[in-house]
C-alpha positions in Angstrom: 0.1 0.0 0.2 1.2 3.5 -0.8 2.3 6.1 1.9 -0.1 8.7 2.4 0.3 12.0 0.4 1.1 15.5 1.5 -2.2 16.7 3.3 -3.6 13.5 4.4 -3.9 12.9 8.1 -2.5 9.8 9.7 -5.9 9.1 10.9 -7.2 8.8 7.2 -4.3 6.8 6.2 -5.1 4.1 9.1 -8.7 4.2 8.5 -8.1 3.5 4.8 -5.7 0.5 5.8 -8.4 -0.9 7.8 -11.0 -0.7 5.2 -8.4 -2.4 3.0 -8.2 -5.0 5.6 -11.8 -5.5 5.7 -12.3 -5.7 1.8 -9.5 -8.4 1.9 -11.3 -10.4 4.6 -14.8 -9.9 2.9 -16.0 -8.2 6.0 -17.9 -4.9 5.7 -17.1 -1.6 7.6 -18.6 -1.7 11.0 -18.6 -5.4 11.1 -16.6 -6.7 14.2 -13.4 -8.2 13.2 -13.4 -11.2 15.4 -16.2 -13.9 15.7 -15.2 -14.7 19.1 -13.1 -13.6 22.2 -12.0 -15.5 24.9 -11.0 -12.7 27.6 -8.8 -12.9 30.6 -7.6 -16.7 30.8 -4.5 -18.3 31.6 -3.2 -19.4 28.1 -0.8 -22.3 27.8 0.6 -22.7 24.5 3.5 -25.1 24.9 4.7 -24.9 21.1 5.0 -21.1 21.7 6.6 -21.3 25.3 3.5 -19.3 26.6 2.1 -19.6 30.0 0.3 -16.4 31.1 -3.1 -14.5 31.1 -3.6 -13.6 27.6 -7.0 -12.7 25.3 -7.5 -15.0 22.5 -9.5 -14.0 19.4 -10.9 -16.3 16.7 -12.0 -15.3 13.1 -13.1 -17.7 10.4 -12.1 -21.0 12.2 -8.5 -19.9 12.8 -6.7 -18.0 15.7 -6.6 -14.5 14.5 -5.2 -12.8 17.6 -3.4 -13.3 21.0 -2.3 -10.4 23.1 -2.5 -9.1 26.8 -5.8 -6.9 26.1 -7.6 -7.3 22.9 -10.4 -4.9 22.5 -13.9 -6.4 23.3 -15.4 -3.9 20.9 -13.7 -5.9 18.0 -15.4 -9.3 19.1 -19.0 -10.3 17.9 -19.0 -12.8 20.9 -16.9 -12.2 24.2 -16.5 -15.2 26.7 -14.9 -14.4 30.1 -12.3 -16.8 31.1 -11.0 -15.4 34.2 -9.7 -18.2 36.6 -9.9 -20.6 33.7 -7.1 -22.3 31.7 -7.2 -21.5 27.8 -5.1 -24.3 25.9 -4.9 -26.0 22.4 -7.6 -28.6 21.7 -6.5 -31.7 23.3 -5.5 -34.6 21.2 -6.0 -38.2 22.4 -3.4 -40.2 20.8 -4.8 -43.7 21.5 -8.6 -44.2 21.3 -10.8 -46.9 19.7 -13.9 -45.4 17.8 -14.5 -47.9 15.1 -18.0 -48.6 16.1 -21.2 -49.5 14.6 -20.3 -52.9 12.9 -22.2 -54.7 15.6 -19.4 -57.4 16.0 -19.3 -58.5 19.4 -16.1 -58.7 21.6 -14.2 -56.6 18.7 -12.4 -53.4 18.6 -13.7 -52.9 15.0 -17.4 -53.4 16.6 -18.7 -53.7 20.1 -15.8 -52.6 22.3 -15.3 -49.3 20.3 -17.4 -46.0 21.0 -18.8 -43.2 18.6 -16.2 -40.3 19.3 -18.6 -37.4 19.8 -19.9 -38.4 22.9 -16.7 -38.8 24.8 -14.4 -36.2 23.3 -15.6 -32.6 23.4 -16.8 -32.7 27.1 -13.2 -33.7 27.9 -11.7 -31.0 26.1 -10.5 -33.5 23.2 -11.0 -32.1 19.6 -8.5 -34.7 17.9 -8.4 -38.1 18.1 -6.4 -41.0 16.8 -7.9 -44.5 16.7 -5.1 -46.9 17.6 -5.3 -49.8 14.9 -9.1 -50.8 14.7 -9.1 -51.4 11.2 -6.8 -53.0 8.8 -6.4 -52.2 5.1 -9.3 -55.0 4.5 -11.8 -53.0 6.3 -10.6 -49.2 6.5 -12.9 -48.1 4.2 -15.8 -49.1 6.1 -14.3 -47.3 9.1 -13.7 -44.0 7.1 -17.5 -44.1 5.7 -19.1 -45.2 9.0 -17.4 -43.0 11.5 -14.3 -40.9 10.3 -16.4 -38.7 7.8 -19.7 -38.4 10.0 -17.8 -37.5 13.3 -17.8 -33.5 14.4 -14.5 -34.7 16.4 -11.3 -34.6 14.3 -10.4 -38.3 13.8 -7.3 -39.4 12.7 -6.2 -43.2 12.3 -3.5 -45.8 12.7 -4.1 -48.5 10.2 -3.3 -51.8 11.8 -0.6 -54.2 10.4 -3.4 -57.0 10.3 -5.5 -56.5 7.2 -8.7 -57.5 9.2 -7.9 -55.0 11.8 -8.4 -55.4 15.6 -11.0 -58.1 15.6 -9.7 -60.2 18.3 -8.8 -63.9 18.7 -7.2 -65.7 16.2 -7.3 -63.0 13.8 -4.9 -61.0 15.4 -2.4 -63.9 15.4 -2.5 -64.4 11.9 1.0 -63.7 10.7 -0.2 -64.2 6.7 -2.4 -61.3 7.1 0.2 -59.0 8.5 1.2 -57.5 5.0 3.4 -53.9 4.8 2.8 -53.5 0.9 -1.2 -53.2 0.9 -0.9 -51.4 4.4 1.5 -49.0 3.1 -0.7 -48.4 -0.2 -3.8 -47.7 1.9 -1.9 -45.2 4.0 -0.9 -43.2 1.0 -4.3 -43.2 -0.5 -6.1 -42.3 2.7 -2.8 -39.8 3.7 -5.4 -37.3 4.7 -6.6 -39.1 8.0 -4.3 -42.1 8.3 -1.3 -40.7 10.4 0.8 -44.3 11.2 0.8 -47.9 11.3 -0.3 -50.2 14.8 0.7 -53.4 15.6 -0.8 -55.0 18.8 -1.8 -57.7 20.8 0.6 -60.4 19.2 1.3 -63.4 21.5 3.9 -65.7 19.7 7.9 -65.5 19.7 8.1 -63.7 16.3 9.4 -60.5 15.3 7.1 -60.2 12.2 4.3 -58.0 13.3 7.0 -55.3 14.3 9.0 -55.8 11.4 6.1 -55.6 8.9 4.8 -52.7 10.5 7.8 -50.8 10.1 8.3 -51.8 6.6 4.7 -50.5 5.9 5.8 -47.1 7.8 8.8 -46.9 5.9 7.2 -47.1 2.4 4.4 -44.4 3.4 6.5 -42.2 5.4 4.4 -42.4 8.9 5.5 -43.8 12.3 4.8 -46.9 13.9 2.9 -47.3 17.4 3.5 -50.6 18.9 1.2 -52.3 21.7 3.8 -54.9 22.3 1.4 -57.9 23.0 2.8 -60.6 25.2 6.0 -60.4 27.3 8.3 -63.2 26.1 11.9 -63.8 26.5 12.4 -64.2 22.6 11.0 -60.7 22.3 12.6 -58.4 24.8 11.6 -54.9 25.4 15.2 -53.9 25.0 15.6 -55.2 21.6 12.2 -53.6 20.5 13.5 -50.2 21.5 17.1 -50.6 20.7 16.9 -51.9 17.5 13.6 -52.7 16.1 11.8 -49.3 16.2 13.0 -46.2 14.3 13.5 -42.7 15.8 9.9 -41.2 15.5 8.0 -44.4 16.2 5.8 -44.6 19.5 5.7 -47.2 22.1 2.3 -46.9 23.6 1.2 -48.6 27.2 4.6 -47.2 28.4 3.8 -47.5 32.1 1.5 -50.7 32.0 4.4 -52.9 34.0 3.4 -56.1 31.8 6.7 -55.9 29.3 9.2 -55.3 32.1 9.1 -51.7 32.1 10.3 -52.1 35.5 12.9 -54.2 36.5 12.7 -57.0 39.5 14.3 -54.4 41.7 11.7 -51.6 41.0 14.0 -49.3 38.8 13.1 -48.5 35.2 14.3 -50.6 32.5 17.4 -49.4 31.0 16.1 -50.3 27.5 13.3 -47.1 28.1 15.9 -44.6 28.2 17.8 -46.5 25.4 14.8 -45.9 23.2 14.3 -42.5 24.3 17.9 -41.6 23.4 17.3 -43.5 19.8 14.2 -40.8 19.5 11.3 -43.2 20.1 8.1 -41.6 21.7 6.5 -42.9 25.0 2.8 -42.9 25.3 0.5 -43.5 28.2 -2.4 -45.5 26.5 -4.0 -45.9 30.0 -6.9 -48.4 28.8 -8.3 -50.7 31.0 -5.1 -52.7 31.8 -2.2 -50.6 30.9 -1.4 -48.0 33.6 0.0 -48.7 37.0 1.0 -46.4 39.6 4.0 -47.9 40.9 5.4 -48.0 37.1 4.6 -44.4 36.5 5.8 -43.1 39.8 9.0 -45.0 39.5 9.8 -43.9 35.9 8.9 -40.6 36.8 11.0 -40.4 39.9 13.7 -41.7 37.5 13.3 -38.7 35.2 11.2 -40.7 32.6 8.0 -38.8 31.9 5.7 -39.7 29.0 5.7 -37.8 25.8 2.2 -38.2 25.5 -1.1 -38.6 27.6 -3.8 -40.6 25.9 -6.6 -42.9 27.2 -7.1 -45.8 25.3 -10.8 -45.1 25.3 -12.9 -47.9 25.1 -15.9 -49.3 26.6 -14.1 -51.2 29.2 -11.7 -48.2 30.2 -14.3 -45.3 30.4 -16.1 -47.0 33.3 -13.2 -48.3 35.0 -10.2 -46.2 36.3 -9.6 -44.5 33.2 -12.7 -42.2 32.6 -11.5 -39.5 30.4 -8.7 -37.7 29.4 -8.9 -35.0 31.9 -9.1 -37.4 34.2 -6.1 -39.2 33.0 -4.4 -35.7 32.7 -5.2 -35.1 36.3 -3.5 -38.5 37.5 -0.1 -37.0 36.4 -0.7 -33.7 38.4 -1.3 -36.3 41.3 2.2 -37.6 40.3 3.9 -34.3 40.6 3.9 -32.9 37.2 2.8 -29.2 36.3 -0.1 -28.1 34.4 1.9 -26.7 31.8 3.7 -30.2 31.5 0.4 -32.3 31.2 -0.7 -29.7 28.8 2.4 -30.1 26.6 1.8 -34.1 26.6 -1.7 -33.6 25.4 -1.3 -31.1 22.7 1.7 -30.2 21.1 4.0 -33.6 21.6 1.1 -35.6 20.2 0.6 -33.5 17.4 4.3 -33.9 16.4 4.5 -37.5 17.1 2.0 -37.8 14.3 3.5 -35.4 12.1 0.5 -33.1 12.0 1.9 -29.8 13.4 -0.8 -27.8 12.1 -2.6 -28.9 15.3 -1.7 -28.8 19.0 -0.9 -25.0 19.5 -2.6 -21.7 19.5 -0.3 -19.5 16.8 -2.0 -16.8 14.8 -3.1 -18.6 11.9 -3.6 -21.8 13.4 -6.8 -24.0 13.4 -9.0 -22.7 16.4 -9.3 -25.9 18.4 -9.4 -24.6 21.8 -10.0 -26.4 25.3 -11.1 -24.3 28.2 -10.2 -26.0 31.6 -10.7 -25.5 35.2 -8.4 -26.7 37.7 -10.3 -27.7 40.9 -8.6 -27.9 44.5 -9.8 -30.6 46.8 -9.9 -34.1 48.2 -9.6 -36.3 45.0 -8.9 -40.0 44.2 -7.6 -41.6 41.1 -7.6 -45.3 40.2 -5.4 -46.9 37.8 -5.8 -50.0 35.5 -5.6 -52.6 38.3 -8.0 -51.0 40.8 -5.2 -49.2 42.9 -6.2 -45.9 44.2 -3.9 -42.6 44.5 -5.1 -39.3 46.3 -4.8 -36.0 44.8 -5.5 -32.4 45.4 -6.1 -31.0 42.0 -8.5 -32.3 39.2 -9.1 -31.0 35.8 -12.6 -30.2 34.4 -13.2 -29.0 30.9 -15.4 -26.0 31.0 -15.7 -25.2 27.4 -14.3 -26.9 24.0 -14.1 -25.3 20.8 -13.7 -27.0 17.4 -12.6 -24.9 14.4 -13.8 -21.9 16.2 -17.2 -23.1 16.9 -18.5 -24.1 20.5 -18.6 -27.8 21.0 -19.0 -28.2 24.8 -20.3 -25.7 27.6 -20.3 -27.3 31.0 -21.8 -24.3 32.7 -23.3 -22.4 30.1 -20.7 -19.6 30.3 -21.4 -18.5 26.6 -25.3 -18.2 27.3 -27.4 -15.4 28.4 -29.8 -15.9 31.4 -33.2 -16.3 30.2 -34.5 -13.6 32.7 -32.7 -11.1 30.5 -34.4 -12.6 27.4 -37.8 -11.7 25.7 -40.3 -13.9 27.1 -40.9 -15.8 23.7 -37.2 -16.0 23.2 -36.4 -18.6 20.2 -33.0 -20.5 19.9 -29.7 -18.7 20.7 -26.6 -18.6 19.5 -24.9 -17.6 16.3 -23.4 -19.5 13.6 -20.2 -17.5 13.5 -19.2 -19.2 17.0 -22.1 -21.6 18.0 -21.5 -25.1 16.9 -24.4 -26.5 19.2 -27.3 -24.6 18.9 -26.3 -23.6 15.3 -24.6 -26.7 14.3 -22.4 -26.1 11.7 -20.3 -29.4 10.1 -16.7 -28.2 9.3 
């Protein structure tokens, strides 16, 4: 834009610049610049090393501004967030959401959950399905769940062609093929972010090796649920030789595969793996998180890279419960709030190579969680039924997906009915409200 000519005031020049900006954005003069303003919350954005009270503005589904005092007159909708924590939308790296097939006892069926009923209320805006489908049934999964969910559903494709259907199906070495798995991952690269191998009970390395071959061909990481603990397949070899930098070891605090040695110290193989660039994911689940293992590892300087739930019909009604409940367990173990936000946002985004997610940089997708940290006497239970006391607990107050409200626990975005006309209709506005004015993004 040209500099102002002689006789033009600076005010005229700035007004013209504002009009130019509005014209470029498709907004008319006098229209608020921002759709939504979250005001006065403590913003935690690990990617940008920010943990401080800040305002955050959203426009057209993206983060438009972050500042100490954004003018509320510029916003169409203002939500007061004093005393709350504003974070990137949480990313649950390990879930099971291939529901709807009616297959009994299967994670490609009745053991899985449709995501939308369990995500937003926990501050989760993105989930990664951990291998429920293989190359033979992935397109059914995409059609019946991924394409219909409001939650952003990404996926790890199982190295087993038939997916996570239990029993002999998951032990069939002949159905573990790198070539068709990699081909499928490339075809669906917009939603497939990795390869999964899980639950194998035999002594062979074939499941891991085939998964790694598929990952190499498709250029994506591998997540390993290491199955049975066998002397022929020690965890030290898995982490020290078989996996590549950038691959993911889930259920890292289960204690089921010699994560702790007999003397109660962490297996040195864990540290070797981390030095090689392997990521370690919680994957709490119904049988994969043990207080004694997690506590010993944290004491030894070995925290998780990512906190995830391993959500399924068993874990949600047992000790796991939800993403924010799982995060609260790490507060009880001595981690800071900034730590658990990092492990639930930016770290998992990097693990799955989706760095457009998990942060609140200007221009980023406006996936946002607004959390409250309660103080009191709380109890948390691991996968084995053991309890841990805690004095802090996270609760999700609000969640926004692509800039639209998806969850509002206490109606903080709403107006008291007594301030509305007697014959009031549906409230909200499509610029910020994805509940009363639902818009699929």
